[in-house]
N, CA and C of each residue as an Amber inpcrd file, in Angstrom:
protein
   384
  -8.6800000  -3.0050000   2.3120000  -7.7170000  -1.9350000   2.2050000
  -7.3450000  -1.7860000   0.7380000  -7.4860000  -0.5920000   0.2230000
  -7.0120000  -0.2390000  -1.1040000  -5.7270000   0.5420000  -0.8950000
  -4.6380000   0.1510000  -1.5330000  -3.3640000   0.8290000  -1.3260000
  -2.7450000   1.2270000  -2.6600000  -2.0220000   2.3490000  -2.6210000
  -1.3190000   2.8000000  -3.8130000  -0.1590000   3.6860000  -3.3850000
   0.8690000   3.6500000  -4.1750000   2.0080000   4.5180000  -3.9680000
   2.4820000   4.9960000  -5.3170000   3.1000000   6.1520000  -5.3430000
   3.5830000   6.6580000  -6.6120000   4.6420000   7.7080000  -6.4240000
   5.3900000   7.9150000  -7.4970000   6.3990000   8.9630000  -7.4900000
   6.3410000   9.6970000  -8.8180000   6.6860000  10.9340000  -8.7620000
   6.7690000  11.7470000  -9.9760000   8.2390000  11.8380000 -10.3370000
   8.6250000  10.9230000 -11.1940000  10.0270000  10.6280000 -11.4600000
  10.2790000   9.3000000 -10.7710000  11.3090000   8.6060000 -11.1540000
  11.5300000   7.2820000 -10.5510000  13.0200000   7.0520000 -10.3360000
  13.6120000   7.5320000  -9.2430000  12.9350000   8.0970000  -8.0720000
  12.5620000   9.5660000  -8.2840000  11.6940000  10.0180000  -7.3960000
  11.2450000  11.3920000  -7.4080000  10.3740000  11.6510000  -6.1990000
   9.7770000  12.8390000  -6.1280000   8.8570000  13.1180000  -5.0260000
   7.7790000  12.0340000  -4.9960000   7.5610000  11.4560000  -3.8300000
   6.6890000  10.2890000  -3.7340000   5.6570000  10.4520000  -2.6270000
   4.5930000   9.6710000  -2.7610000   3.5290000   9.6970000  -1.7550000
   2.8680000   8.3250000  -1.6920000   2.1620000   8.1210000  -0.5850000
   1.3890000   6.8920000  -0.3800000  -0.0710000   7.2760000  -0.1770000
  -0.9440000   6.3460000  -0.4990000  -2.3580000   6.5610000  -0.2700000
  -3.0380000   5.2540000   0.0600000  -4.0760000   5.3430000   0.8720000
  -4.8680000   4.1510000   1.1620000  -6.2980000   4.5370000   1.4630000
  -7.1570000   3.5660000   1.3330000  -8.5720000   3.6860000   1.6870000
  -8.9290000   2.3870000   2.4000000  -9.4960000   2.5150000   3.5890000
  -9.8810000   1.3330000   4.3650000 -11.3940000   1.3350000   4.5060000
 -11.9930000   0.2170000   4.1090000 -13.4420000   0.0550000   4.1730000
 -13.7810000  -1.1470000   5.0400000 -15.0010000  -1.1640000   5.5540000
 -15.4590000  -2.3470000   6.2750000 -15.9900000  -3.3650000   5.2670000
 -16.5100000  -4.4840000   5.7690000 -16.9820000  -5.5670000   4.9060000
 -18.0940000  -5.1200000   3.9660000 -18.8600000  -4.1220000   4.3610000
 -19.9760000  -3.6310000   3.5520000 -19.5350000  -2.5470000   2.5610000
 -18.2490000  -2.2090000   2.5690000 -17.7510000  -1.1880000   1.6590000
 -17.8710000   0.2260000   2.1810000 -18.2170000   0.3650000   3.4580000
 -18.3230000   1.7000000   4.0630000 -16.9330000   2.1980000   4.4450000
 -16.6820000   3.4520000   4.1410000 -15.3810000   4.0580000   4.4170000
 -15.1190000   4.1350000   5.9200000 -13.9620000   3.6140000   6.3450000
 -13.5070000   3.7470000   7.7280000 -12.4460000   4.8310000   7.8360000
 -11.5600000   4.8980000   6.8520000 -10.5160000   5.9140000   6.8510000
  -9.8610000   5.9310000   5.4820000  -9.3090000   7.0700000   5.1350000
  -8.4820000   7.1910000   3.9460000  -7.4790000   8.3000000   4.1990000
  -6.3230000   8.1630000   3.5810000  -5.2800000   9.1560000   3.8020000
  -4.2590000   9.0810000   2.6800000  -3.5620000  10.1800000   2.5280000
  -2.4350000  10.2450000   1.6130000  -1.3840000  11.1350000   2.2350000
  -0.1350000  10.7790000   2.0540000   0.9430000  11.6040000   2.5890000
   2.2010000  11.4330000   1.7620000   2.9870000  12.4950000   1.7170000
   4.2490000  12.4250000   0.9980000   5.2790000  11.6890000   1.8570000
   6.2510000  11.0800000   1.1640000   7.2780000  10.3100000   1.8680000
   8.6800000  10.7240000   1.4420000   8.7990000  11.8780000   0.8150000
  10.1070000  12.3270000   0.3420000  10.3900000  11.7690000  -1.0370000
  11.6520000  11.5570000  -1.3310000  12.0600000  11.0200000  -2.6340000
  12.1290000   9.5080000  -2.5270000  11.4620000   8.8320000  -3.4640000
  11.4390000   7.3680000  -3.4680000  11.0940000   6.8760000  -4.8630000
  11.2700000   5.5890000  -5.0750000  10.8370000   4.9710000  -6.3310000
   9.3600000   4.5980000  -6.2120000   8.7650000   4.2820000  -7.3450000
   7.3750000   3.8250000  -7.3270000   7.2120000   2.5870000  -6.4500000
   8.1340000   1.6410000  -6.5760000   8.0130000   0.4000000  -5.8140000
   8.1760000   0.6300000  -4.3130000   9.0900000   1.5110000  -3.9450000
   9.2330000   1.8520000  -2.5220000   7.9380000   2.4780000  -2.0060000
   7.3580000   3.3590000  -2.7910000   6.1100000   4.0120000  -2.3820000
   4.9790000   2.9980000  -2.2360000   4.9220000   2.0180000  -3.1130000
   3.8890000   0.9770000  -3.0030000   4.0270000   0.2250000  -1.6770000
   5.2450000  -0.1560000  -1.3300000   5.4670000  -0.8560000  -0.0610000
   5.1250000   0.0230000   1.1350000   5.5180000   1.2740000   1.0880000
   5.2310000   2.1650000   2.2150000   3.7370000   2.4130000   2.3620000
   3.0150000   2.4170000   1.2380000   1.5550000   2.5520000   1.3010000
   0.9460000   1.3370000   1.9890000   1.4350000   0.1640000   1.6510000
   0.9310000  -1.0630000   2.2720000   1.1890000  -1.0530000   3.7770000
   2.3840000  -0.6880000   4.1660000   2.7360000  -0.6510000   5.5870000
   1.8720000   0.3610000   6.3340000   1.6680000   1.5450000   5.7360000
   0.8290000   2.5710000   6.3690000  -0.6040000   2.0680000   6.5320000
  -1.1220000   1.3880000   5.5250000  -2.4900000   0.8700000   5.6060000
  -2.5960000  -0.2420000   6.6520000  -1.5940000  -1.1120000   6.7220000
  -1.5830000  -2.1430000   7.7720000  -1.5950000  -1.4890000   9.1540000
  -0.7740000  -0.4700000   9.3360000  -0.7120000   0.2150000  10.6330000
  -2.0700000   0.8010000  11.0030000  -2.7030000   1.4670000  10.0460000
  -3.9980000   2.0950000  10.3360000  -5.0770000   1.0470000  10.5760000
  -5.0730000  -0.0280000   9.7900000  -6.0620000  -1.0910000   9.9850000
  -5.9110000  -1.7230000  11.3710000  -4.6760000  -1.8870000  11.8180000
  -4.4400000  -2.4240000  13.1570000  -4.9760000  -1.4580000  14.2100000
  -4.7460000  -0.1550000  14.0110000  -5.2720000   0.8510000  14.9370000
  -6.7970000   0.8050000  15.0020000  -7.4260000   0.4680000  13.8880000
  -8.8850000   0.3890000  13.8220000  -9.4240000  -0.9260000  14.3960000
  -8.5240000  -1.8220000  14.7850000  -8.9320000  -3.0800000  15.4000000
  -9.2130000  -4.2170000  14.4390000  -8.7830000  -4.0820000  13.1940000
  -9.0160000  -5.1480000  12.2130000  -8.2500000  -6.4120000  12.5950000
  -8.8790000  -7.5420000  12.3160000  -8.2110000  -8.8360000  12.5290000
  -7.9740000  -9.5470000  11.2080000  -8.9050000  -9.3930000  10.2880000
  -8.7830000  -9.9430000   8.9380000  -8.7690000  -8.7790000   7.9640000
  -7.8390000  -8.7970000   7.0130000  -7.7880000  -7.7230000   6.0250000
  -7.6620000  -8.2940000   4.6200000  -8.2400000  -7.5670000   3.7060000
  -8.1010000  -7.8670000   2.2870000  -7.3850000  -6.6810000   1.6650000
  -6.2180000  -6.9330000   1.0980000  -5.4080000  -5.8840000   0.4910000
  -5.6850000  -5.8720000  -1.0020000  -6.0330000  -4.7090000  -1.5180000
  -6.2540000  -4.5470000  -2.9510000  -5.2670000  -3.5180000  -3.4780000
  -4.5320000  -3.9140000  -4.5130000  -3.5300000  -3.0410000  -5.1020000
  -3.4020000  -3.3530000  -6.5810000  -3.0030000  -2.3380000  -7.3410000
  -2.7490000  -2.5530000  -8.7660000  -1.2670000  -2.7760000  -9.0460000
  -0.4620000  -2.9050000  -8.0030000   0.9710000  -3.1370000  -8.1740000
   1.2520000  -4.6390000  -8.2550000   1.5280000  -5.1010000  -9.4590000
   1.8310000  -6.5190000  -9.6610000   3.0390000  -6.9410000  -8.8320000
   4.0850000  -6.1160000  -8.8500000   5.2970000  -6.4580000  -8.1140000
   5.0160000  -6.5980000  -6.6210000   4.3670000  -5.6150000  -6.0450000
   4.0540000  -5.6470000  -4.6110000   3.2490000  -6.8870000  -4.2550000
   2.1800000  -7.0950000  -4.9560000   1.2750000  -8.1910000  -4.6170000
   1.9420000  -9.5500000  -4.7920000   2.6910000  -9.7060000  -5.8520000
   3.3170000 -11.0090000  -6.1110000   4.5300000 -11.2540000  -5.2200000
   5.2070000 -10.1870000  -4.7940000   6.2820000 -10.3900000  -3.8190000
   5.6960000 -10.7160000  -2.4520000   4.6170000 -10.0640000  -2.0800000
   4.0140000 -10.3260000  -0.7650000   3.4420000 -11.7410000  -0.6760000
   3.0060000 -12.2970000  -1.7860000   2.4420000 -13.6490000  -1.7720000
   3.4790000 -14.7210000  -2.1040000   4.7130000 -14.3060000  -2.3790000
   5.7720000 -15.2670000  -2.6470000   5.8530000 -15.7380000  -4.0870000
   5.0490000 -15.1840000  -4.9660000   5.1080000 -15.5870000  -6.3740000
   6.3330000 -15.0090000  -7.0740000   6.8000000 -13.8430000  -6.6150000
   8.0230000 -13.2310000  -7.1270000   9.0150000 -13.1590000  -5.9820000
  10.2810000 -13.3710000  -6.2970000  11.3380000 -13.1870000  -5.3170000
  11.6330000 -11.7000000  -5.1640000  12.1250000 -11.3320000  -3.9950000
  12.5350000  -9.9530000  -3.7440000  14.0400000  -9.9040000  -3.9520000
  14.4440000  -9.4530000  -5.1150000  15.8600000  -9.4640000  -5.4740000
  16.5920000  -8.2170000  -5.0110000  15.9030000  -7.0900000  -4.9840000
  16.5300000  -5.8290000  -4.6220000  16.7460000  -5.7530000  -3.1130000
  18.0010000  -5.5530000  -2.6790000  18.2450000  -5.4190000  -1.2350000
  17.4580000  -4.2560000  -0.6320000  17.2950000  -3.2120000  -1.4300000
  16.5680000  -2.0280000  -0.9720000  15.0960000  -2.3650000  -0.6930000
  14.4830000  -3.1250000  -1.5960000  13.0810000  -3.5150000  -1.3970000
  12.9390000  -4.6190000  -0.3580000  13.9830000  -5.4270000  -0.1850000
  13.8950000  -6.5220000   0.7810000  13.5930000  -6.0030000   2.1920000
  14.2070000  -4.8750000   2.5520000  13.9380000  -4.2980000   3.8800000
  12.4750000  -3.8990000   4.0200000  11.9280000  -3.2760000   2.9860000
  10.5160000  -2.8790000   3.0250000   9.6050000  -4.1070000   3.0080000
   9.9820000  -5.1200000   2.2410000   9.2200000  -6.3710000   2.1900000
   9.1820000  -7.0100000   3.5850000  10.3270000  -7.0430000   4.2510000
  10.3740000  -7.6210000   5.5930000   9.4970000  -6.8370000   6.5600000
   9.5300000  -5.5170000   6.4680000   8.6940000  -4.6800000   7.3230000
   7.2070000  -4.9340000   7.0350000   6.8750000  -5.0620000   5.7630000
   5.4870000  -5.3380000   5.3810000   5.0480000  -6.7220000   5.8650000
   5.9330000  -7.7000000   5.7940000   5.5960000  -9.0440000   6.2820000
   5.3510000  -9.0240000   7.7920000   6.1760000  -8.2810000   8.5160000
   5.9660000  -8.1620000   9.9630000   4.6200000  -7.4860000  10.2520000
   4.3170000  -6.4330000   9.5000000   3.0490000  -5.7270000   9.6860000
   1.8730000  -6.6390000   9.3810000   1.9810000  -7.4520000   8.3460000
   0.9150000  -8.3870000   7.9850000   0.7230000  -9.4350000   9.0750000
   1.8000000  -9.7630000   9.7740000   1.7370000 -10.7720000  10.8220000
   0.8930000 -10.3850000  12.0210000   0.4920000  -9.1300000  12.1000000
  -0.3690000  -8.6850000  13.2040000  -1.8260000  -9.0930000  13.0120000
  -2.1490000  -9.5920000  11.8290000  -3.5330000  -9.9470000  11.5240000
  -3.7020000 -11.4530000  11.4850000  -4.9180000 -11.8960000  11.7850000
  -5.2040000 -13.3260000  11.7380000  -5.2010000 -13.8470000  10.3100000
  -5.6590000 -13.0050000   9.3890000  -5.7410000 -13.4250000   7.9940000
  -5.5350000 -12.2090000   7.0970000  -4.7200000 -12.4010000   6.0630000
  -4.5070000 -11.3620000   5.0610000  -4.7080000 -11.9970000   3.6910000
  -5.5750000 -11.4030000   2.9120000  -5.8360000 -11.8500000   1.5470000
  -5.3650000 -10.7510000   0.6050000  -4.5800000 -11.1210000  -0.3940000
  -4.0740000 -10.1640000  -1.3710000  -4.8360000 -10.3260000  -2.6780000
  -5.3700000  -9.2250000  -3.1900000  -6.1590000  -9.2420000  -4.4140000
  -5.5880000  -8.1960000  -5.3710000  -5.0730000  -8.6690000  -6.5030000
  -4.5980000  -7.7450000  -7.5330000  -5.8070000  -7.1660000  -8.2540000
  -5.8130000  -5.8590000  -8.4170000  -6.9020000  -5.1940000  -9.1320000
  -6.3200000  -4.3690000 -10.2770000  -7.1850000  -3.9870000 -11.1890000
  -6.7600000  -3.1090000 -12.2780000  -6.5990000  -1.6970000 -11.7360000
  -5.7640000  -0.9570000 -12.4080000  -5.5270000   0.4290000 -11.9920000
  -6.8370000   1.2150000 -11.9560000  -7.7310000   0.9290000 -12.8850000
  -9.0060000   1.6500000 -12.9620000  -9.9140000   1.3480000 -11.7780000
  -9.6230000   0.2770000 -11.0380000 -10.4070000  -0.0640000  -9.8480000
  -9.8360000   0.5670000  -8.5760000  -8.6250000   1.0710000  -8.6630000
  -7.9300000   1.5640000  -7.4770000  -7.8910000   3.0970000  -7.4470000
  -8.9430000   3.7160000  -7.9210000  -8.9360000   5.1680000  -8.1060000
  -8.8900000   5.9570000  -6.8010000  -9.5200000   5.4700000  -5.7560000
  -9.5670000   6.2470000  -4.5070000  -8.2040000   6.3030000  -3.8220000
  -7.4960000   5.1880000  -3.7760000  -6.1480000   5.2060000  -3.1890000
  -5.2130000   6.0490000  -4.0580000  -5.3480000   5.9190000  -5.3690000
  -4.5460000   6.7170000  -6.2950000  -4.8400000   8.2070000  -6.1090000
  -6.0890000   8.5460000  -5.8900000  -6.4680000   9.9430000  -5.6570000
  -5.7700000  10.4930000  -4.4200000  -5.6630000   9.6770000  -3.3730000
  -4.9820000  10.1090000  -2.1590000  -3.4970000  10.3880000  -2.4250000
  -2.8800000   9.5520000  -3.2490000  -1.4680000   9.7690000  -3.6090000
  -1.3230000  11.1090000  -4.3090000  -2.1540000  11.3400000  -5.3100000
  -2.0390000  12.5670000  -6.0970000  -2.3960000  13.8090000  -5.3120000
  -3.3780000  13.7260000  -4.4300000  -3.7020000  14.8580000  -3.5680000
  -2.5060000  15.2340000  -2.7000000  -1.8490000  14.2170000  -2.1280000
  -0.6730000  14.4760000  -1.2780000   0.4420000  15.1220000  -2.0830000
   0.6920000  14.6030000  -3.2810000   1.7650000  15.1640000  -4.1150000
   1.4230000  16.5840000  -4.5670000   0.1720000  16.8190000  -4.8760000
  -0.2440000  18.1550000  -5.3090000  -0.1240000  19.1730000  -4.1760000
  -0.3950000  18.7410000  -2.9370000  -0.2730000  19.6370000  -1.7800000
   1.1730000  20.0080000  -1.4900000   2.0760000  19.0770000  -1.8210000
   3.4960000  19.3000000  -1.5200000   4.0660000  20.2670000  -2.4640000
């Protein structure tokens, strides 16, 4: 799963995007949608939750999450504490969503590697 979230302004109009591939890298699904006004970090969490939901619908048991959001990835793996009460709720929701899978691996990637999920975010924002 490649995930990305973004806002134009912080907070501002925001969207989430994801791309889900199988083990061979074949596209299973991708989507982007607006989520109203949110911060970049809120959008990142909502993108992760949306991708978890879709991966579960597709019957995934093991998932590898790829994101360029250092904060998201390090909070999800426990390397960073979640200090913001606002983000804590989204973190808890994401942890519950992750709990539906047998195994979740988090992989931080460079922004230049996450172009397809980012494209979904921008397409959604441009449509709005």
